[in-house]
Every structure is written in structure tokens, then in C-alpha cells.
BATILUM-973660 format. One record per atom (N, C-alpha, C, O): residue in three letters; x, y, z. Coordinates in steps of 0.2 Angstrom, whole numbers, plus 5000, padded with zeros to 4 digits. Example, Ala and Ser with C-alpha at 12.3 -4.5 7.8 and 13.67 -1.06 7.14 Angstrom:
<drenvexs>
ALA506649725039 ALA506249785039 ALA506649845039 ALA507149835042 SER506449895035 SER506849955036 SER506450005039 SER506750065040 
</drenvexs>
This chain:
<drenvexs>
MET500449945000 MET500050005000 MET500550065000 MET500450114996 ASN501050065004 ASN501450125004 ASN501850134997 ASN501950194995 ALA501950074994 ALA502250084987 ALA501750114982 ALA501950154978 PHE501150104983 PHE500650134979 PHE500550204980 PHE500450244976 LEU500650224987 LEU500650294988 LEU501250334986 LEU501150394984 LYS501750304986 LYS502350344983 LYS502250354976 LYS502350404973 LEU502050294972 LEU501950304965 LEU501350354963 LEU501350384958 LEU500950364968 LEU500450404966 LEU500650484967 LEU500350534964 ALA501150494971 ALA501450554973 ALA501850574966 ALA501850634965 ARG502150534962 ARG502550554957 ARG502150564951 ARG502350594946 LEU501450544951 LEU501050554945 LEU500850624944 LEU500750664949 PRO500650654938 PRO500350724938 PRO499750724942 PRO499450674944 ARG499450784942 ARG498850794947 ARG498250754944 ARG497950724948 HIS498050764938 HIS497450724935 HIS497550654935 HIS497050614936 SER498150634934 SER498250554935 SER498150534942 SER497850484942 SER498450564947 SER498350554954 SER497650554956 SER497450514960 LEU497150594954 LEU496450584955 LEU496150524953 LEU495750484956 LEU496350504946 LEU496050444943 LEU496250384947 LEU495850344948 ALA496950374949 ALA497150324953 ALA496750324960 ALA496550274962 ALA496650384963 ALA496250384970 ALA495550344968 ALA495350304972 GLY495250364963 GLY494550344962 GLY494550264961 GLY494150234965 LEU495050234957 LEU495050164957 LEU495250124963 LEU495050074964 LEU495650154968 LEU495750134974 LEU495150134978 LEU495050084982 LEU494850194978 LEU494150194982 LEU493650134980 LEU493450094984 SER493550134973 SER493150084970 SER493350014973 SER492949974975 GLY494049994973 GLY494149924975 GLY494049914982 GLY493849864984 ALA494149974986 ALA494049964994 ALA493249944995 ALA493049904998 LEU492749994991 LEU492049974992 LEU491849914990 LEU491549874993 GLY492149884985 GLY492049814982 GLY492149764988 GLY491849714989 SER492749774991 SER493049724996 SER492549725002 SER492349675005 CYS492349785004 CYS491749795009 CYS491149755007 CYS490849715011 SER490949765001 SER490349734999 SER490349664999 SER489849625002 SER490949634996 SER491049564997 SER491049535003 SER490749475005 GLY491349565008 GLY491349545014 GLY490749545018 GLY490649515022 ALA490249595016 ALA489649595019 ALA489049555017 ALA488449555019 SER489249505011 SER488749465009 SER488549415014 SER488849395019 GLU487749395013 GLU487449355018 GLU487749285018 GLU487949265012 PRO487849245023 PRO488149185023 PRO487649135020 PRO487049145019 ALA487949075017 ALA487449025013 ALA487048995017 ALA487148975023 ALA486448975015 ALA485848945019 ALA486148875021 ALA486348835017 GLU486148855028 GLU486348805030 GLU485748745030 GLU485148765031 LYS486048685028 LYS485548625027 LYS485148615034 LYS485448635039 PRO484648585034 PRO484148575041 PRO484548515044 PRO484848475041 SER484648525050 SER485048475054 SER484648415054 SER484048415056 PRO484848355053 PRO484548285053 PRO484248275060 PRO483848235061 THR484548305065 THR484248295072 THR483648335074 THR483348315079 ALA483448385069 ALA482848425071 ALA482248375069 ALA482348355063 PRO481748365073 PRO481148325070 PRO480848355064 PRO480748415063 ALA480648315059 ALA480248325053 ALA479548305054 ALA479348255057 ALA479148355052 ALA478448345052 ALA478148315045 ALA478248345040 VAL477848245046 VAL477748205040 VAL477048185040 VAL476748175045 THR476748165034 THR476148135033 THR476248055032 THR476648045027 THR475948015035 THR476047945034 THR475447905032 THR474947935032 PHE475547835030 PHE475047795029 PHE475247725031 PHE475847715031 ARG474847675032 ARG475047605034 ARG474847555028 ARG474347565024 LEU475347515028 LEU475247465023 LEU474647415025 LEU474647385031 THR474147405021 THR473647355022 THR473847285019 THR474247275016 THR473347235022 THR473447165020 THR473147155013 THR473247105010 ALA472747205010 ALA472447195004 ALA472947184999 ALA473447224999 PRO472847134994 PRO473347134988 PRO473347184983 PRO472847214981 ALA473947194981 ALA474047254976 ALA473647224969 ALA473647174967 VAL473347274966 VAL472947254960 VAL473147304954 VAL473347354955 ARG473247274948 ARG473347314942 ARG472747334939 ARG472347284937 ARG472547394938 ARG471947414934 ARG472047424927 ARG472547464925 LEU471747394922 LEU471747394916 LEU471147434912 LEU470547424915 ARG471247484908 ARG470747504903 ARG470847484896 ARG471347504893 LEU470547434894 LEU470547414887 LEU470047424882 LEU469447414883 PRO470247434876 PRO469747454871 PRO469347384869 PRO469647334870 ALA468647384868 ALA468247324866 ALA467747344861 ALA467747404859 GLU467447294859 GLU466947314854 GLU466347264855 GLU466447204856 LEU465747284854 LEU465047244855 LEU464847214848 LEU464947244843 LYS464747154849 LYS464547124843 LYS463947074844 LYS463747064850 PRO463547054839 PRO462947024840 PRO463046954843 PRO463546924841 TYR462646924847 TYR462746854848 TYR462746804843 TYR463146754843 GLU462246814838 GLU462246774832 GLU462146824827 GLU461846874828 GLN462446804821 GLN462446844815 GLN462446804809 GLN462846754808 VAL462046814804 VAL462046774798 VAL461846814791 VAL461346854792 ASP462046814786 ASP461846834780 ASP461546784776 ASP461846734774 LEU460846794774 LEU460546734771 LEU460546744763 LEU460346794760 PHE460746694760 PHE460846694752 PHE460246634750 PHE460146594753 PRO460046644744 PRO459646594741 PRO460046534739 PRO460546534737 ARG459746474739 ARG460146404738 ARG459946394731 ARG460346354728 VAL459446424728 VAL459346404721 VAL459146464716 VAL458946514719 GLY459246464711 GLY459146524706 GLY458346534705 GLY458046484703 ALA458146584707 ALA457346604707 ALA457146674707 ALA457646714707 PHE456546684705 PHE456246754705 PHE455946764712 PHE455746714715 VAL456046824716 VAL455646834722 VAL454946854721 VAL454746894717 GLN454546804724 GLN453746814723 GLN453546864728 GLN453146904727 ARG453746854735 ARG453446904740 ARG454046914745 ARG454446864747 VAL454046974748 VAL454546984753 VAL454047014759 VAL453647054759 LEU454146974765 LEU453646974770 LEU453947014776 LEU453647034781 VAL454647034776 VAL454947074781 VAL455347134779 VAL455447124773 ASP455547174783 ASP455947224780 ASP456447244786 ASP456447224792 ARG456947294784 ARG457447314790 ARG457147334796 ARG456747374795 GLY457347304801 GLY457047324808 GLY456547274810 GLY456347284816 SER456347224806 SER455847184808 SER456147134813 SER456647104812 ARG455747124818 ARG455947074823 ARG455547004822 ARG454946994822 VAL455946954820 VAL455746884818 VAL455846834823 VAL456346844826 THR455546784823 THR455646724827 THR455946664822 THR455946674816 LYS456146614826 LYS456446554822 LYS456046524819 LYS455446504821 GLY456146504812 GLY455746474807 GLY455246514804 GLY454846494800 GLN455146584805 GLN454646634802 GLN454946634795 GLN455546644793 THR454446634790 THR454546644783 THR454646724782 THR454346774784 LEU455346734779 LEU455446804777 LEU455246814770 LEU455046874768 ALA455346764765 ALA455246784758 ALA455046714755 ALA455246664757 VAL454646724749 VAL454446664746 VAL454746674738 VAL454646724735 LEU455046624735 LEU455346624729 LEU454946584724 LEU454546544726 GLU455046594717 GLU454746554712 GLU455146534707 GLU455546574704 ALA455146464706 ALA455646444700 ALA455146384697 ALA454946334700 PRO454946394691 PRO454446354687 PRO454946284686 PRO454646234687 GLU455546294685 GLU455946234683 GLU456046174688 GLU456046114687 LEU455946204695 LEU456046164700 LEU455346124701 LEU455446064702 ALA454846154700 ALA454146124700 ALA454146064694 ALA453846014696 ALA454446074688 ALA454446024683 ALA454945964685 ALA454845904684 GLN455445994689 GLN455945934690 GLN455545894696 GLN455645834695 LEU455245924700 LEU454945884706 LEU454345834702 LEU454245774704 ALA454045864697 ALA453545824694 ALA453845754690 ALA453545704691 ARG454345764687 ARG454745714684 ARG454945664689 ARG454945604688 ALA455245684694 ALA455445634700 ALA454845604703 ALA454945544705 ARG454345634703 ARG453745594706 ARG453445544701 ARG453245494702 SER453445564695 SER453245514689 SER453645454689 SER453445394690 ARG454345464689 ARG454845404689 ARG454745364695 ARG454845304695 TRP454645394700 TRP454545354706 TRP453845304705 TRP453845244707 GLN453345334703 GLN452745294702 GLN452845244697 GLN452645194698 ALA453245254691 ALA453345204686 ALA453745154689 ALA453645094688 ALA454245164693 ALA454645114696 ALA454245064701 ALA454245004701 GLN453845104705 GLN453345064709 GLN452945014705 GLN452844964707 ALA452645034699 ALA452245004695 ALA452544934692 ALA452244884691 LYS453144954690 LYS453544894686 LYS453744834692 LYS453744774692 LEU453844874698 LEU454044824704 LEU453444784705 LEU453444724707 SER452844804705 SER452244774707 SER452144714702 SER452044654704 GLY452344724695 GLY452244664691 GLY452744604691 GLY452644544692 THR453344634691 THR453944584693 THR453844544699 THR454044484699 LYS453644574704 LYS453444544711 LYS452944484710 LYS453144434711 ALA452344504707 ALA451844464706 ALA452044394701 ALA451844344703 SER452444414696 SER452644364692 SER453144314696 SER453144254695 TYR453544344700 TYR454044294704 TYR453644254709 TYR453744194710 GLU453144294712 GLU452644244717 GLU452344194713 GLU452344134716 ARG452044194708 ARG451744154703 ARG452244094702 ARG452044044704 LEU452844114699 LEU453344054698 LEU453544014704 LEU453643954704 LEU453544054710 LEU453744024716 LEU453243964718 LEU453343914721 ARG452643984717 ARG452043934719 ARG452043874714 ARG451843824716 THR452143894708 THR452143844703 THR452643794703 THR452543734701 SER453343814706 SER453843784707 SER453843724713 SER454243684714 GLN453243734716 GLN453143684722 GLN452943624719 GLN453043574723 GLU452743614712 GLU452643544709 GLU453243534705 GLU453543574701 PRO453643474707 PRO454243454704 PRO454243454696 PRO453743424693 GLY454743484692 GLY454743484685 GLY454343534682 GLY454443534675 THR454043574685 THR453543624682 THR454043684680 THR453943714674 ILE454443704684 ILE454843774683 ILE455543754684 ILE455743724689 SER455943784680 SER456643764681 SER456943814686 SER456743864687 PRO457443784690 PRO457743834695 PRO458043904692 PRO458043954695 ASN458243894686 ASN458543954683 ASN458144004681 ASN458244064682 ASP457443984679 ASP456944034678 ASP456644064685 ASP456544124684 LEU456644024690 LEU456544054696 LEU457044104699 LEU456744154702 GLU457644094698 GLU458144134700 GLU458144204696 GLU458244254699 ARG458044194689 ARG458044254685 ARG457444304687 ARG457444364687 ALA456944274689 ALA456344314690 ALA456444344698 ALA456244404699 ARG456744314702 ARG456944344708 ARG457344394708 ARG457244444712 ALA457844394703 ALA458344434702 ALA458144504700 ALA458344564701 GLU457644494695 GLU457344554692 GLU456844594696 GLU456744654695 MET456544544701 MET456144584706 MET456544624711 MET456344684712 GLN457144604713 GLN457644644718 GLN457844704714 GLN457944754717 ALA457944694707 ALA458244754703 ALA457644814703 ALA457844874703 ASP457044794702 ASP456544834702 ASP456444874709 ASP456244934710 GLN456544834714 GLN456544854721 GLN457044914722 GLN456844974724 ALA457644904719 ALA458144954720 ALA458045014715 ALA458145074717 ASN457745004710 ASN457545064706 ASN456945104710 ASN456945164709 VAL456545074713 VAL456045114717 VAL456445154722 VAL456345214722 GLN456845124726 GLN457245154731 GLN457645214728 GLN457745264732 ALA457945214723 ALA458245264719 ALA457845324717 ALA458045384718 ALA457245304714 ALA456745354713 ALA456445384717 ALA456345444716 TYR456345354723 TYR456045384729 TYR456645444732 TYR456545494735 SER457245424732 SER457845464734 SER457845524730 SER457845584733 GLU457745524723 GLU457745584719 GLU457145624720 GLU457245684720 LEU456545584722 LEU455945624723 LEU456145674729 LEU456045734729 GLN456345634735 GLN456545674741 GLN457045734740 GLN456945784743 ALA457545724736 ALA457945774734 ALA457645834731 ALA457745894733 SER457145824726 SER456845874722 SER456345914728 SER456245974727 ARG456045874732 ARG455645914737 ARG456045954741 ARG455846014742 GLU456645934744 GLU457145974748 GLU457346034744 GLU457346094747 LEU457446024738 LEU457746084734 LEU457046134733 LEU457146194734 SER456446104732 SER455846154732 SER455746184738 SER455446234738 ASN455946164744 ASN455946194751 ASN456246254751 ASN456146294755 TYR456846264747 TYR457246314747 TYR456946374745 TYR457146434746 LEU456346364741 LEU455946424738 LEU455646464744 LEU455546524743 VAL455646444750 VAL455346474756 VAL455946494761 VAL456246444764 VAL456146554761 VAL456746584765 VAL456446594772 VAL456046634774 ARG456746554777 ARG456546564784 ARG457146584788 ARG457646574786 ALA456946614794 ALA457446634799 ALA457746574802 ALA457346534805 PRO458346574803 PRO458646514806 PRO458746524814 PRO458846474818 PHE458546584816 PHE458546604823 PHE458146664824 PHE458046694820 SER457946674831 SER457546734832 SER458046804833 SER458546794836 GLY457846854830 GLY458246914830 GLY457946974826 GLY457346974825 THR458347014823 THR458147074820 THR458447074813 THR459047064812 ILE458047094808 ILE458247104801 ILE458647164801 ILE458347224801 THR459247164800 THR459647234799 THR459847244792 THR460147304791 ALA459647214787 ALA459747224780 ALA459347194775 ALA459247134776 ARG458947224770 ARG458647194765 ARG458847214759 ARG458847274758 ASN459047164754 ASN459247194749 ASN458847164742 ASN459147174736 VAL458247144743 VAL457847114738 VAL457247144738 VAL457047164743 SER456847144732 SER456147164731 SER455847114727 SER456147084723 ALA455147114727 ALA454747064723 ALA454947074715 ALA454847134713 GLY455047024712 GLY455247014705 GLY455947004704 GLY456047004698 ALA456347014709 ALA457147014707 ALA457346944707 ALA457146894710 LEU457846934702 LEU458146864701 LEU458746864706 LEU459146904706 VAL458646804710 VAL459146794715 VAL459546724714 VAL459246694710 GLY460046714717 GLY460346654718 GLY460746644712 GLY460846694708 PRO461046584710 PRO461546564704 PRO461146594698 PRO460646574696 GLY461546644694 GLY461346674688 GLY460946734690 GLY460646764686 GLY460946754696 GLY460546824698 GLY461046884696 GLY461646874694 GLY460746944697 GLY461146994695 GLY461647014700 GLY462247034698 GLN461547004707 GLN462047024712 GLN462146964716 GLN461846954722 PRO462546914713 PRO462646854717 PRO462946864724 PRO462846834729 ALA463346914725 ALA463746934731 ALA463346964737 ALA463546964743 ALA462846984735 ALA462447024740 ALA461946974743 ALA461546934740 PRO461846974750 PRO461346934753 PRO460646964753 PRO460547024752 MET460146914752 MET459446934753 MET459346974759 MET459047024758 PHE459546944765 PHE459346974772 PHE460046964776 PHE460446924775 SER460047014781 SER460547004786 SER460247004793 SER459847054795 LEU460246954797 LEU459846944803 LEU460446934809 LEU460946904809 GLU460146964814 GLU460646984820 GLU460246954826 GLU459646974826 ASN460546924831 ASN460246914837 ASN460646954842 ASN461146934844 SER460347014845 SER460647064849 SER460447064856 SER460547104859 ARG459947014858 ARG459647014865 ARG460246994870 ARG460147014875 THR460746964867 THR461346954871 THR461946974866 THR461946954860 LEU462347014868 LEU462947044865 LEU463547014867 LEU463647004873 ARG464047004862 ARG464646984864 ARG465147044864 ARG465247084859 LEU465447054870 LEU465947104871 LEU466747074870 LEU467047044874 GLU466947094864 GLU467647064862 GLU468147114865 GLU468147174863 VAL468647084868 VAL469347124871 VAL469847084869 VAL469847024869 ALA470347124866 ALA471047094865 ALA471447104871 ALA471647164872 VAL471647054875 VAL472047064881 VAL472747054880 VAL473047004877 PRO473147104881 PRO473947104880 PRO474247044883 PRO473947024888 GLU474847024880 GLU475246964882 GLU475346974889 GLU475446924892 ALA475547024891 ALA475847034899 ALA475247024903 ALA475347014909 ALA474647034902 ALA474047014906 ALA473646964905 ALA473146954908 ALA473846924900 ALA473446864897 ALA473446804903 ALA472946764904 SER473946804906 SER474146754911 SER473746764918 SER473546714921 GLN473646824919 GLN473246844925 GLN472546864924 GLN472246894928 TRP472246844917 TRP471546864916 TRP471146834922 TRP471346784926 LEU470446854921 LEU469946824925 LEU469746764923 LEU469846734918 GLN469346734929 GLN469146664927 GLN468446674924 GLN468046714925 PRO468246624920 PRO467546624917 PRO467046634923 PRO467146604928 GLY466546674921 GLY465946684926 GLY466146754930 GLY465646784933 ALA466746784930 ALA466846854933 ALA466546904929 ALA466446904923 SER466246954934 SER465947014931 SER466447064929 SER466847084933 VAL466347094923 VAL466847144921 VAL466347214919 VAL465847214915 PRO466547264922 PRO466147334920 PRO466547354914 PRO467147344912 PHE466047394910 PHE466347434904 PHE465847494903 PHE465247494906 THR466147534899 THR465747594897 THR465747614890 THR466247594887 VAL465247644887 VAL465247654881 VAL465147734880 VAL464847764884 PRO465447764875 PRO465347834874 PRO464647854873 PRO464447914874 ALA464247814870 ALA463547844869 ALA463147854876 ALA462647884876 PHE463447824881 PHE463047834888 PHE463547854892 PHE463747814897 PRO463847924892 PRO464347944897 PRO464047944904 PRO463547964905 GLY464447924908 GLY464347924916 GLY464047854918 GLY463947844924 ARG463847814913 ARG463547754915 ARG464047694914 ARG464447694909 THR463847644918 THR464347584918 THR463847524917 THR463447504921 PHE464047484912 PHE463647424911 PHE464147364914 PHE464747374916 THR463847304914 THR464247244916 THR464147184911 THR463647174909 GLY464747154910 GLY464647084906 GLY464947034910 GLY465347044915 VAL464846974908 VAL465046914912 VAL465546874907 VAL465446844902 PHE466246874910 PHE466646834906 PHE466546764904 PHE466646724909 ARG466446744898 ARG466146684896 ARG466846634893 ARG466946574896 ARG467146654888 ARG467546614884 ARG468246654881 ARG468146724881 ASN468746624880 ASN469346664878 ASN469646604872 ASN469446544872 ALA470046634868 ALA470446604862 ALA470846554864 ALA470946504861 SER471246554870 SER471746514873 SER472346504868 SER472746464868 ARG472446564865 ARG473046574861 ARG473146644860 ARG472646684861 LEU473746664858 LEU473846734857 LEU473946744849 LEU474146704846 SER473746804847 SER473646814840 SER474446834837 SER474746874840 GLN474546804832 GLN475246804830 GLN475446884827 GLN476046904826 THR474946914825 THR475046984823 THR475047034829 THR475547074829 VAL474647044833 VAL474547094838 VAL474847064845 VAL474847094850 ARG474946994846 ARG475246974852 ARG474746984858 ARG474947014863 SER474146974857 SER473546974862 SER473046914861 SER473046884855 GLU472746904866 GLU472246844867 GLU471546884867 GLU471346924871 LEU471046854862 LEU470446874862 LEU469946834866 LEU469846774866 VAL469646884871 VAL469146854876 VAL468546884875 VAL468446944872 GLU467946854877 GLU467246874876 GLU466946874883 GLU466946834887 MET466546924883 MET466046934889 MET465246934886 MET465146964881 ASP464846904888 ASP464146904888 ASP463746964890 ASP463846974896 VAL463447004886 VAL463147064889 VAL462347054888 VAL462147054882 PRO461947054893 PRO461147054892 PRO461047114889 PRO461347164891 ASN460647114885 ASN460347174880 ASN459547164879 ASN459447174873 ALA459147144883 ALA458447134881 ALA458147194880 ALA457647194876 ASP458347254882 ASP458047314881 ASP458247344874 ASP457947394872 GLY458747314872 GLY459047334865 GLY459347404866 GLY459447434860 ARG459547424871 ARG459847494873 ARG460547494869 ARG460747544867 LEU460947444870 LEU461647434867 LEU461547414860 LEU461147374858 LYS462047434856 LYS461947414849 LYS462547384847 LYS463147404849 ALA462547334842 ALA463147304840 ALA463447354836 ALA463147394833 GLY464147344836 GLY464647384833 GLY464847444837 GLY465247484835 MET464547454843 MET464747504848 MET465447484850 MET465547424851 TYR465947544851 TYR466547534855 TYR466447544862 TYR466047584865 ALA466847514866 ALA466847514874 ALA467547514876 ALA468047494873 GLN467447534883 GLN468147534887 GLN468047484893 GLN467647504898 VAL468347434893 VAL468347384899 VAL468847404904 VAL469347424903 MET468547394911 MET468947414917 MET468947354920 MET468447324922 VAL469647324921 VAL469747264925 VAL470347274930 VAL470847304929 ALA470147244935 ALA470647244941 ALA471047174941 ALA470647124943 LEU471647164940 LEU471947114940 LEU472447094945 LEU472847144946 PRO472547044949 PRO472947034954 PRO473747034952 PRO473847014947 THR474147054956 THR474847054955 THR475247004960 THR474946964964 ASP475847004959 ASP476246964964 ASP476146964971 ASP476047014974 ALA476046904974 ALA475846904981 ALA476346944986 ALA476146964992 LYS476946944984 LYS477446984988 LYS477447054986 LYS477847094989 ALA477047074982 ALA477047154980 ALA476547194984 ALA476047174986 VAL476847254985 VAL476347294990 VAL476247364985 VAL476747374981 ALA475747394985 ALA475647454982 ALA475647524987 ALA475347524992 VAL476047574984 VAL476147624988 VAL476047684983 VAL476147684977 PRO475947744986 PRO475947804982 PRO476547824978 PRO477047804981 THR476547844972 THR477147864969 THR477647914973 THR478247914973 SER477247954977 SER477548014980 SER477947984986 SER478448024988 ALA477847914988 ALA478247894994 ALA478947854992 ALA479347844996 VAL478947844985 VAL479547824982 VAL480047874980 VAL479847914976 PHE480747864981 PHE481247914979 PHE481847874978 PHE481947824981 ALA482347904975 ALA483047884974 ALA483547914978 ALA483447984977 ALA483947884982 ALA484547914985 ALA485047944981 ALA485147924975 PRO485248004983 PRO485848034979 PRO486448004978 PRO486748014973 ASP486647964982 ASP487247914982 ASP487047854977 ASP487547824975 ALA486447834977 ALA486247774973 ALA485647794969 ALA485047764970 PRO485747834963 PRO485147844959 PRO484647794956 PRO484147804954 LYS484947734955 LYS484647674953 LYS484247624958 LYS483947584957 GLN484347644965 GLN484047614970 GLN483547654973 GLN483647704976 ALA482847624973 ALA482247664975 ALA482247644983 ALA482547594986 GLN482047694986 GLN481947694994 GLN481247724995 GLN480947764992 VAL481047695001 VAL480447725005 VAL480647745012 VAL481147715014 VAL480247775016 VAL480447805023 VAL479947765027 VAL479347775026 ARG480247725032 ARG479747685036 ARG479847725043 ARG480447735045 VAL479347745047 VAL479347775054 VAL479347715058 VAL478947665057 GLN479847715063 GLN479947665068 GLN480147695075 GLN480647735075 GLN479747695080 GLN479947715086 GLN480147795086 GLN480647825089 GLY479647835081 GLY479847905081 GLY480347925076 GLY480547985076 ARG480747885073 ARG481247895069 ARG481147875062 ARG480847825060 ALA481547905057 ALA481447885050 ALA481947825048 ALA482447825051 GLN481747785044 GLN482247725042 GLN482047715035 GLN481547695032 TRP482647725032 TRP482647715024 TRP482647645022 TRP483047605025 VAL482147625018 VAL482147555016 VAL482247545009 VAL481847575005 PRO482647505007 PRO482747494999 PRO482247454996 PRO482047394999 VAL481947474991 VAL481447434988 VAL481647424980 VAL482047454978 ARG481247384977 ARG481347374969 ARG480547394966 ARG480047374969 LYS480647444962 LYS479947474959 LYS479747424954 LYS480147394951 GLY479147414954 GLY478747364949 GLY478347414944 GLY478547464943 GLN477747384941 GLN477347414937 GLN476947474939 GLN476747474945 LEU476747514936 LEU476247574939 LEU475547534938 LEU475447494934 LEU475147544944 LEU474547524944 LEU474047584942 LEU473547564939 SER474147634943 SER473847684940 SER474247754940 SER474847744941 ARG474047804939 ARG474447874939 ARG474747884945 ARG475347914945 ASP474447874951 ASP474747884957 ASP474947824962 ASP475147834968 THR474947764959 THR475047714963 THR475547664959 THR475547654953 VAL476047644963 VAL476547594960 VAL476647534964 VAL476547534970 VAL476947474961 VAL477047414965 VAL477747424967 VAL478147444963 VAL477947394973 VAL478547394976 VAL478747324978 VAL478247294980 PHE479447304978 PHE479547234982 PHE480047254986 PHE480447304984 GLY480147234992 GLY480547254997 GLY480447215004 GLY479947185005 PRO480747235009 PRO480747205016 PRO480147245019 PRO480347285025 LEU479547245017 LEU478947285020 LEU478447235022 LEU478347185019 ALA478147255027 ALA477547205030 ALA476947245030 ALA476947305031 PRO476347215031 PRO475747245032 PRO475747275039 PRO475947245044 GLY475547345040 GLY475547375045 GLY476147425046 GLY476147465051 ASP476647415042 ASP477147465042 ASP476847535040 ASP476447545036 GLU477247585044 GLU476947665043 GLU477547695039 GLU478047705041 LEU477347715033 LEU477747745028 LEU477547815027 LEU477047845028 VAL478147855025 VAL477947935024 VAL477747935017 VAL477947895013 ARG477147975017 ARG476747975011 ARG477048025005 ARG476948004999 GLU477348085008 GLU477448135003 GLU478148165005 GLU478348165011 ALA478548195001 ALA479248225003 ALA479648185006 ALA479948205011 ALA479648115005 ALA480048075009 ALA480848085008 ALA481248075012 GLU481048105002 GLU481648115001 GLU482048175005 GLU482648175005 GLN481648215008 GLN481848265012 GLN481948255020 GLN482048295024 VAL481748185021 VAL481848155028 VAL482548115028 VAL482648075025 ALA482948135032 ALA483548095033 ALA483548035037 ALA483148025042 ASP483947985035 ASP483947925038 ASP484147925045 ASP484647955047 GLY483647905050 GLY483747905057 GLY483547975061 GLY483647985067 GLN483248015057 GLN483048085059 GLN482348075063 GLN481948035061 PRO482248105068 PRO481648105072 PRO481048135068 PRO481248185064 VAL480448105069 VAL479848135065 VAL479348145069 VAL479248115075 THR478948185067 THR478248195070 THR477748185065 THR477748215060 VAL477248145066 VAL476648125061 VAL476148185062 VAL475848195067 ALA476048225056 ALA475548275055 ALA474948245053 ALA474948185050 LYS474448275055 LYS473748265053 LYS473748275046 LYS473948335043 GLY473448235042 GLY473348245034 GLY472848185032 GLY472348175035 LYS473148155027 LYS472648105023 LYS472648045028 LYS473048035032 PRO472048005027 PRO471947955031 PRO472447895029 PRO472747895024 ALA472547845034 ALA472947795032 ALA472647745026 ALA472047745025 GLY473147725023 GLY473047675017 GLY473247725011 GLY473247785011 VAL473347685006 VAL473547704999 VAL472947734995 VAL473047754990 
</drenvexs>
């Protein structure tokens, strides 16, 4: 400092004033630096920490899934004509409710009537021929009782002719029955009770083989009094899926705020090779017809997890600074905090996670801000949320 004053005395007057100003500025900076506030000290781990806790329960942890699903009719069929014919009458329309066996339409095919008449005539002719050969054989058989009157060869020939005519009668009768069955296809009947959802024909239309639209069905019939709720279950949850007979709640966008219930009945017992999921079906009663086939739904299922797993709030799990990959929870024992290492599992919901570790039902754990409580620090339990996850 003395050397600086001597140097200042040798400088011209205006230079000495500038140097003095720089000296004063440096002195003020030193004073300001020395007067800065001390750094905030970390809370002492010996000071009690106020925490909110919860107790682990004996209830097993569950995994809640929301899966997309689709409602389908319990039975569904497209009705095509078996034979080429003209539509004579249509007795139902779209939306008609029909019962099993009810007539839906009547067809007309003159060539089938002619075919049936020919088959009946052939059967009748075969019967008449059989009647003659049978009578001839019976006369020869009675005459042959007298020795030397009829040769055995003639008798055998008459019997063979009678048997051939019997076979012809049976063949003609089978042909007649086939023609009758074919003619029965001219009346289109409902194979089960349900609702007509599509009608694609009118009177006078040519349908069946040779018709104008062979790919279009005459009618579409659905049974929607009971619906099938189809769900594709992911591979990760397929082994934990419910047992047949379990009730499954679901919702549909058409009825916001309302929950419906289906009963799990059947599953595919194999995973799809394309989407790696198993198709399962629930039966949904729909006697009032409120739900419609084709509606999309959201299925809500609670699946059990590992018996050793416990569910805790996500806010109760944290990573230690010295071991970022090791999860911890804080257990309260005898008024002090105890860090417990755990292994995190899958998320059960947005706020709940499964953990594995040396925890037991009844343990009291810190619910929130657990990472701010030091291991071994005294704690006081504050009034907050009730016990439980």
C-alpha cells in the first residue's frame, strides 16, 4: 500500500485523481463482498420432521386395466338363396323382429316344379314295374312247388328281376325326396330369432345362381338380445386374466357416466400372431335393446399382482442421491425415519406403483416428500390424509 502511495505522488495531478478513484472503488467492492449473507445451512438431521404417513394393508395389490373392446351380436348370419329363382313375395323389412322358422320371403322357380313332377312320375313308374315283377315271381314260386314244372334257373331270374325293380323304386324315391328338399328352398325362413338388419331384394328380383347380384345376401339377421363383448387382452396380462363367470364392468361413449356389466364366458386360449394378444368374450344381456352391435367400449378390469408385491403412492418412492438406481421408501419406527430399499414394479395407476422389498402389512410409511427426511431423523406425524393407499 505504501508503494502505491509513493507511485501516486509521482504522477501528475489529474492522473493521481484517477488512481484514487480506482482505489476507492476496490475498497468498496471488498467491503460489499465481505458483507454478503452467509449460505443457507441444510436442516439438521436431528431436528424432528413433520410428515404425513399411511399404513400398509393386507389387501393384495391390483393392476387396473382399461382396454378397448367392441360389442358384437351373439348370432349373425347373411341369408342367400340356395337355388336360382324369382322373388315372389317379401314378408319382412329392415328392423323387423322375427322368430325362428318364420317365413321371410317366398321364391318362384317353375323349373323346380317340373323337376319335382318328373321325379314323382319316375317313382310311380318304378313302383308299377315292381308290382308286376313281384307278382310274376310269386306265381313262379307257387308253381315250382310241383316238381318238374319250373326250372330253378327261371325262378332265380324272376327273383333277380324283382330285386332290381325294388332297387329302382328306392332310387326313384330318393330322387323325389331330393327334389322336394330343393323345392323347400323356395321358402326363405329365419334360422333363429332376431332382427332383420338388412334387406337387399324386392318382389320380382332374380336371385341365387345366375342372379344379378350373387354376392349380395337377401337378408342379414342378427340376434342382439345378448351381445358379445370382444376384448383383445395384451400378452403381459393374458396369464392373469379373470376366470369364466367373473363380472366385468365397461362403458360406452353413447352413455357417458353409465357403467354396464358383462360376464366373462370364453377365451381363444391362444395369442394372435400379429398383435400378440388373446381374444376374450363377455356376454352382455341386452333384452331392452339399449346397446347396439358395433358400439365401441372401454373395459375396466382389476387384475391381481404378485403376492409379495405391495402398492404404495408414487410420491412415497424416491431415489437416494448416492444410489440413483436404487429406490427407497421411508418407514417410521419408534418415532424415527428408516430408509428401506425397494424395487419398483409396474404402475397400477397414475398415482400408485407396485414395490418389492422388506415391507410388511402394518408398516407406517411416509406418504409425501420422503426424500427430504434423513435416515434416522426423528419425525412427528402430522394430521393429513387417512391411512391407506
